[in-house]
C-alpha positions as CSV (number, residue, x, y, z in Angstrom):
1,X,96.0,37.8,11.3
2,X,93.8,35.2,13.1
3,X,96.8,34.0,15.1
4,X,97.6,37.6,16.0
5,X,94.1,38.1,17.3
6,X,94.4,34.9,19.3
7,X,97.7,36.0,20.9
8,X,96.2,39.4,21.8
9,X,93.2,37.7,23.4
10,X,95.5,35.5,25.3
11,X,97.3,38.4,26.7
12,X,94.1,40.0,27.9
13,X,93.1,36.9,29.9
14,X,96.4,36.6,31.8
15,X,96.8,38.0,35.3
16,X,100.2,39.6,35.2
17,X,101.9,40.0,38.6
18,X,105.0,42.0,37.6
19,X,105.0,45.3,39.6
20,X,106.1,47.2,36.6
21,X,102.7,46.6,35.0
22,X,100.9,48.4,37.9
23,X,98.2,50.8,36.6
24,X,98.6,49.6,33.0
25,X,96.0,47.8,30.8
26,X,95.1,46.8,27.3
27,X,91.7,46.8,25.5
28,X,90.7,46.0,21.9
29,X,88.0,48.2,20.5
30,X,86.7,48.6,16.9
31,X,90.0,47.6,15.2
32,X,92.1,49.7,17.7
33,X,94.3,48.5,20.6
34,X,94.0,50.9,23.5
35,X,96.9,50.7,25.9
36,X,97.1,52.6,29.2
37,X,100.7,53.3,30.3
38,X,101.8,55.0,33.5
39,X,105.0,55.6,35.4
40,X,108.7,56.3,34.9
41,X,110.4,55.7,31.6
42,X,111.3,52.1,32.3
43,X,107.8,51.3,33.3
44,X,106.2,53.0,30.3
45,X,108.4,51.0,28.0
46,X,108.0,47.7,29.8
47,X,104.2,48.1,29.9
48,X,104.1,48.8,26.1
49,X,106.4,46.0,25.3
50,X,104.5,43.5,27.4
51,X,101.0,44.4,26.3
52,X,101.9,44.9,22.6
53,X,104.4,42.1,22.1
54,X,102.5,40.3,19.3
55,X,101.9,43.6,17.4
56,X,105.6,44.6,17.8
57,X,106.7,41.2,16.6
58,X,104.5,41.6,13.5
59,X,105.8,45.1,12.8
60,X,109.3,43.7,12.7
61,X,108.2,41.0,10.3
62,X,106.8,43.7,8.0
63,X,110.1,45.5,8.1
64,X,112.0,42.3,7.3
65,X,109.6,41.6,4.3
66,X,110.2,45.1,2.9
67,X,113.9,44.8,3.4
68,X,114.0,41.5,1.5
69,X,111.8,42.9,-1.3
70,X,114.0,46.0,-1.7
71,X,117.1,43.8,-1.8
72,X,115.8,42.0,-4.9
73,X,115.8,38.4,-5.9
74,X,118.8,36.4,-4.9
75,X,120.3,39.2,-2.8
76,X,120.6,39.1,0.9
77,X,118.3,41.3,3.0
78,X,119.9,44.3,4.6
79,X,117.7,44.3,7.6
80,X,120.5,43.3,10.1
81,X,122.9,45.9,8.6
82,X,120.3,48.7,8.6
83,X,119.2,47.8,12.1
84,X,122.8,48.1,13.4
85,X,123.5,51.2,11.4
86,X,120.3,52.9,12.8
87,X,121.4,51.9,16.3
88,X,124.8,53.5,15.9
89,X,123.4,56.6,14.2
90,X,120.6,57.4,16.5
91,X,121.0,55.9,19.9
92,X,123.6,58.4,21.1
93,X,121.3,61.2,20.0
94,X,118.4,59.9,22.2
95,X,118.0,61.5,25.6
96,X,118.4,59.1,28.6
97,X,114.7,59.3,29.4
98,X,113.7,57.8,26.0
99,X,116.7,55.4,26.0
100,X,115.2,54.0,29.2
101,X,111.8,53.7,27.7
102,X,113.1,51.9,24.6
103,X,115.1,49.5,26.8
104,X,111.9,49.0,28.8
105,X,110.1,48.0,25.6
106,X,112.8,45.4,24.9
107,X,112.4,44.1,28.4
108,X,108.7,44.0,28.1
109,X,108.7,41.9,24.9
110,X,111.3,39.6,26.4
111,X,109.0,39.0,29.3
112,X,106.5,37.7,26.8
113,X,109.1,35.3,25.4
114,X,110.1,37.4,22.4
115,X,113.7,37.1,21.0
116,X,113.7,40.7,19.8
117,X,116.7,42.7,21.0
118,X,117.2,46.4,21.6
119,X,118.4,47.2,18.1
120,X,115.2,45.7,16.7
121,X,113.2,47.9,19.0
122,X,115.2,51.0,18.1
123,X,115.0,50.3,14.3
124,X,111.2,49.7,14.6
125,X,110.8,53.0,16.5
126,X,113.2,55.1,14.3
127,X,112.7,53.4,10.9
128,X,111.3,56.6,9.3
129,X,114.3,58.6,10.3
130,X,116.6,55.9,8.9
131,X,114.7,56.1,5.6
132,X,115.4,59.8,5.4
133,X,119.1,59.1,6.2
134,X,119.1,56.6,3.4
135,X,117.5,59.0,0.9
136,X,120.0,61.7,2.0
137,X,122.9,59.3,1.1
138,X,121.3,58.6,-2.3
139,X,120.9,62.3,-2.9
140,X,124.6,62.7,-2.7
141,X,124.7,60.5,-5.8
142,X,121.7,62.1,-7.5
143,X,119.6,58.9,-7.0
144,X,117.0,60.1,-4.5
145,X,113.5,61.1,-5.5
146,X,112.7,62.4,-2.1
147,X,110.3,61.1,0.5
148,X,106.7,60.6,-0.6
149,X,103.9,62.9,0.6
150,X,101.5,61.2,2.9
151,X,98.3,62.2,4.8
152,X,95.5,64.8,4.7
153,X,94.8,67.1,7.6
154,X,93.3,70.5,8.7
155,X,92.9,72.7,11.7
156,X,90.4,75.5,12.0
157,X,89.3,78.1,14.5
158,X,87.4,81.4,15.0
159,X,85.1,82.3,12.2
160,X,85.8,79.1,10.3
161,X,84.2,76.8,12.9
162,X,80.7,76.3,14.2
163,X,81.4,77.3,17.8
164,X,84.4,79.5,17.2
165,X,86.7,77.0,18.9
166,X,89.4,74.7,17.4
167,X,88.6,71.7,15.2
168,X,91.4,69.4,13.9
169,X,91.4,66.2,11.8
170,X,93.9,63.9,10.2
171,X,93.9,60.8,8.0
172,X,97.1,58.7,7.9
173,X,98.3,57.6,4.5
174,X,100.6,54.6,4.5
175,X,101.3,51.4,2.7
176,X,98.5,49.1,3.9
177,X,100.9,46.4,5.1
178,X,102.4,48.9,7.4
179,X,99.5,51.3,8.1
180,X,97.1,48.6,9.1
181,X,99.2,48.4,12.3
182,X,98.8,52.1,13.0
183,X,95.9,51.0,15.2
184,X,97.4,51.7,18.7
185,X,95.9,54.3,21.0
186,X,98.6,55.2,23.6
187,X,97.3,56.7,26.9
188,X,100.5,57.8,28.6
189,X,100.9,59.3,32.0
190,X,104.7,59.8,32.3
191,X,106.4,60.6,35.6
192,X,107.2,64.0,34.2
193,X,105.4,66.3,31.8
194,X,101.9,66.2,30.4
195,X,99.4,63.3,30.2
196,X,99.2,62.3,26.5
197,X,96.6,60.6,24.3
198,X,97.8,59.7,20.8
199,X,97.5,57.2,18.0
200,X,100.7,55.2,17.3
201,X,102.4,52.2,15.8
202,X,103.4,49.3,18.1
203,X,106.7,49.9,19.8
204,X,106.9,53.6,19.2
205,X,107.7,56.2,21.8
206,X,106.0,58.8,19.7
207,X,102.8,58.7,17.5
208,X,104.5,57.8,14.2
209,X,101.8,59.2,12.0
210,X,101.4,62.1,14.5
211,X,98.0,62.9,16.0
212,X,98.2,63.8,19.7
213,X,96.6,65.8,22.5
214,X,97.9,66.6,26.0
215,X,96.6,67.7,29.3
216,X,97.8,71.2,28.8
217,X,95.3,71.7,26.0
218,X,97.7,71.3,23.1
219,X,96.7,69.3,20.0
220,X,98.9,68.6,17.0
221,X,99.1,66.6,13.8
222,X,101.0,66.8,10.4
223,X,101.4,65.8,6.8
224,X,104.7,65.0,5.2
225,X,106.4,67.3,2.8
226,X,106.4,65.8,-0.7
227,X,109.7,64.9,-2.4
228,X,111.8,66.2,0.5
229,X,115.5,65.3,0.7
230,X,117.5,66.4,3.7
231,X,119.1,65.0,6.8
232,X,121.6,66.1,9.5
233,X,123.3,63.0,11.1
234,X,124.2,65.2,14.1
235,X,120.6,66.0,14.9
236,X,118.0,64.6,17.2
237,X,115.7,61.8,15.9
238,X,112.3,63.1,14.9
239,X,110.4,60.6,17.2
240,X,112.2,62.2,20.2
241,X,111.3,65.7,19.2
242,X,107.7,64.8,18.5
243,X,107.4,63.1,21.9
244,X,109.1,66.0,23.7
245,X,106.8,68.5,22.0
246,X,103.6,66.8,23.3
247,X,105.0,65.7,26.6
248,X,106.6,69.0,27.6
249,X,104.8,71.5,25.3
250,X,102.3,73.8,26.9
251,X,102.0,76.4,24.2
252,X,102.5,76.9,20.5
253,X,105.9,78.4,21.2
254,X,106.9,75.4,23.3
255,X,105.9,73.0,20.5
256,X,107.9,75.0,18.0
257,X,111.0,75.0,20.3
258,X,111.0,71.2,20.8
259,X,110.7,70.5,17.1
260,X,113.3,73.0,16.0
261,X,116.0,72.4,18.6
262,X,118.2,69.6,17.3
263,X,116.2,69.3,14.0
264,X,117.8,66.6,11.9
265,X,115.5,67.1,8.9
266,X,114.0,63.6,9.1
267,X,110.3,63.2,8.6
268,X,110.0,66.7,7.3
269,X,106.4,67.8,7.9
270,X,103.9,70.6,7.9
271,X,102.9,70.5,11.6
272,X,99.4,71.8,12.4
273,X,99.1,72.8,16.1
274,X,96.3,74.1,18.3
275,X,96.2,75.6,21.8
276,X,92.8,75.4,23.4
277,X,93.8,77.8,26.1
278,X,94.2,80.7,23.6
279,X,92.1,79.4,20.7
280,X,95.2,79.9,18.5
281,X,96.3,77.6,15.7
282,X,99.6,77.4,13.8
283,X,101.4,75.7,10.9
284,X,105.1,74.8,11.4
285,X,106.6,73.9,8.1
286,X,109.7,72.1,9.3
287,X,112.3,71.5,6.6
288,X,116.0,71.3,7.5
289,X,117.3,74.5,6.0
290,X,114.0,76.3,5.9
291,X,111.6,76.6,8.8
292,X,108.5,78.8,8.9
293,X,105.8,79.2,11.6
294,X,102.5,80.9,11.0
295,X,100.0,81.5,13.8
296,X,96.4,82.8,13.8
297,X,93.3,83.0,16.0
298,X,91.0,82.9,13.0
299,X,90.5,80.8,9.9
300,X,91.7,77.4,8.7
301,X,95.0,75.8,7.7
302,X,94.9,72.7,5.4
303,X,97.7,70.4,4.5
304,X,98.3,67.5,2.1
305,X,102.0,67.5,1.4
306,X,102.5,70.5,-0.9
307,X,105.0,72.8,0.7
308,X,104.1,76.5,1.0
309,X,107.6,78.1,1.4
310,X,109.1,78.5,-2.1
311,X,112.6,78.5,-0.7
312,X,112.0,75.1,1.0
313,X,110.6,73.8,-2.3
314,X,113.6,75.0,-4.3
315,X,116.3,74.1,-1.9
316,X,115.1,70.9,-0.3
317,X,112.6,69.1,-2.6
318,X,113.3,67.2,-5.8
319,X,110.1,68.6,-7.4
320,X,107.4,71.2,-7.0
321,X,104.1,69.4,-6.5
322,X,102.2,72.6,-7.2
323,X,103.2,72.7,-10.9
324,X,101.2,69.8,-12.1
325,X,98.0,67.8,-11.2
326,X,99.1,65.1,-8.8
327,X,97.8,63.5,-5.6
328,X,99.0,66.4,-3.4
329,X,98.0,69.4,-5.5
330,X,94.6,67.8,-6.3
331,X,93.8,67.3,-2.7
332,X,94.8,70.9,-1.9
333,X,92.3,72.0,-4.5
334,X,89.6,70.0,-2.7
335,X,90.6,71.5,0.7
336,X,90.2,75.0,-0.8
337,X,86.7,74.1,-1.9
338,X,85.6,72.6,1.4
339,X,87.0,75.4,3.5
340,X,85.1,78.0,1.4
341,X,81.9,76.0,1.3
342,X,81.8,75.2,5.0
343,X,83.2,78.4,6.5
344,X,81.5,79.0,9.9
345,X,80.1,75.4,10.0
346,X,83.1,73.2,10.7
347,X,82.6,70.8,13.6
348,X,83.6,67.3,14.5
349,X,81.0,65.7,12.2
350,X,82.2,67.7,9.2
351,X,85.8,66.7,10.2
352,X,84.8,63.0,10.0
353,X,83.2,63.6,6.6
354,X,86.3,65.4,5.2
355,X,88.4,62.4,6.2
356,X,86.2,60.1,4.1
357,X,85.8,62.5,1.2
358,X,86.1,61.1,-2.3
359,X,85.5,64.1,-4.5
360,X,88.2,64.9,-7.1
361,X,88.2,68.7,-7.3
362,X,90.3,68.7,-10.6
363,X,88.1,66.3,-12.5
364,X,84.9,67.4,-10.6
365,X,83.8,63.8,-10.0
366,X,83.7,61.1,-7.4
367,X,86.9,59.1,-7.4
368,X,88.6,56.2,-5.7
369,X,92.3,56.9,-6.0
370,X,94.9,59.2,-4.6
371,X,93.5,62.6,-5.6
372,X,91.0,62.6,-2.9
373,X,91.3,63.3,0.9
374,X,90.5,59.7,1.6
375,X,93.2,57.9,-0.5
376,X,92.9,54.5,-2.2
377,X,96.1,53.5,-3.9
378,X,94.5,50.2,-4.9
379,X,92.3,52.2,-7.3
380,X,95.1,54.5,-8.6
381,X,96.4,53.9,-12.1
382,X,99.2,56.4,-11.9
383,X,102.6,55.0,-11.0
384,X,103.8,58.1,-9.1
385,X,102.9,57.2,-5.5
386,X,104.8,54.0,-4.5
387,X,108.3,52.9,-3.8
388,X,107.8,50.3,-6.6
389,X,106.8,52.9,-9.2
390,X,103.8,50.8,-10.2
391,X,100.1,51.5,-10.3
392,X,97.6,50.1,-7.9
393,X,100.1,50.0,-5.1
394,X,98.2,49.1,-1.8
395,X,98.6,52.3,0.1
396,X,96.4,55.2,1.1
397,X,94.2,56.2,4.1
398,X,94.4,53.6,6.8
399,X,92.6,55.5,9.6
400,X,91.2,58.9,10.7
401,X,91.0,61.0,13.8
402,X,89.1,64.2,14.8
403,X,89.4,66.4,17.9
404,X,87.8,69.6,19.0
405,X,88.6,72.1,21.8
406,X,85.9,70.6,24.0
407,X,87.1,67.0,23.4
408,X,90.7,68.0,24.0
409,X,89.8,69.5,27.3
410,X,88.3,66.1,28.2
411,X,91.4,64.3,26.9
412,X,89.4,62.5,24.2
413,X,89.1,62.3,20.4
414,X,87.2,60.4,17.7
415,X,89.0,57.7,15.7
416,X,88.1,55.3,12.9
417,X,90.3,52.4,11.9
418,X,90.6,51.5,8.2
419,X,89.5,53.7,5.4
420,X,87.7,56.7,6.9
421,X,85.1,56.5,4.2
422,X,84.2,53.0,5.6
423,X,85.0,51.0,2.5
424,X,86.7,47.7,3.4
425,X,90.0,46.5,2.0
426,X,90.2,42.7,1.6
427,X,93.8,41.5,1.0
428,X,92.9,38.3,-0.8
429,X,90.7,40.0,-3.3
430,X,93.4,42.6,-4.0
431,X,96.2,40.1,-4.4
432,X,94.0,38.1,-6.8
433,X,93.5,41.1,-8.9
434,X,97.1,42.3,-8.6
435,X,99.5,39.3,-8.3
436,X,102.4,41.7,-9.0
437,X,102.2,42.5,-5.2
438,X,102.2,38.8,-4.2
439,X,105.4,39.5,-2.2
440,X,103.2,41.2,0.3
441,X,100.9,38.1,0.9
442,X,102.6,37.1,4.2
443,X,102.2,40.6,5.7
444,X,99.2,42.2,4.0
445,X,96.0,42.0,6.1
446,X,92.4,43.1,5.7
447,X,91.1,46.5,6.8
448,X,87.4,45.8,7.5
449,X,84.8,48.5,7.9
450,X,84.9,49.9,11.5
451,X,82.8,52.6,13.2
452,X,84.0,55.9,14.5
453,X,84.6,55.5,18.2
454,X,85.4,58.0,21.0
455,X,88.6,57.4,23.0
456,X,89.2,59.1,26.3
457,X,92.3,59.1,28.5
458,X,91.9,57.6,32.0
459,X,92.8,59.5,35.1
């Protein structure tokens, strides 16, 4: 990690002369890396690849470590095979605009001396879609458990909020080795469409964990649907549809259209959407076979992975998380308590507090695990939350974001890197206590305590 910081610092001190970098910049702030990108697709990509080359390299190393671990002792990694398969599967489904941007990322990292090739860039950007594709294949053999449920989020408006306007917040849940890199703030001004401000992973054309606002007054976020299995190999990759929805979406109906058209089922989510122009909010539960969209100008919508539509649960999930006490249903119970307790009071500060909340509503006590809105897998004894099926897996909340109508209109939002509660995660201490995860030692870094900071897009 120290070497990565040194490399990033070195990039900041250089004086690049390539015309493709005109108008772009990079800044490190409170654990985040803010990157300003502007121009046509090739330039957007080149700028990101250039400024984030060290971070993109590290994300690829994380992927390789996971591939080696999943292959098992003595077996060859499938990274190269999966990378090529993802390229064949998804490249032709990617519109030219985003093909050009991904090629630009490859050119940008090459300009920094990287040996990464376009298939590495595409696999890095589309890795989640590929995992759904893999699970879909396993499902044909009755071996898939379905994708895990990640993240906590809400959106509220009207009588639910302090000023009657929209408030939205989201905390990303991820494996720490991956999620610690979900620290990119992309400020994109594309040649066509809306100005965008969103959090992201290095080398992505979309958000990845999905929190974004645009210059048309749209805000959106999501949480994944627990235990979902479904994929259409003929469909459009989810990162493309997410990016289109925020780049070209100017209303709730626009956002719905971009997500539904070409839906391939990958990264099945409950999307929470707000339109500051109409004060309307919506929840788009996007399965593959089952899609529902509910809209309202009053009240709140909460989400933490439990699907609402019974048909979606029955037809597309391997289990119903609402039937037992688990990390999804327990958090939903907490959301119900908070929305009732704070009706008419919700604002940005309460949004920040919710993201760091550690009350277990089922046990009625403070908890450090995965039944609270701020998740800590390192404190969770139940083995129902990790790909390894072991307790104390290092995953959970890796950052939080909050936006309001007024902030969105200024193209800005609050963000906190690391656990939104502020508790630090120290990799060496964790690995000492849990040597069963020593395979992560080369890729697992610290998540220190960072403050909430306000990011604003630049004109």
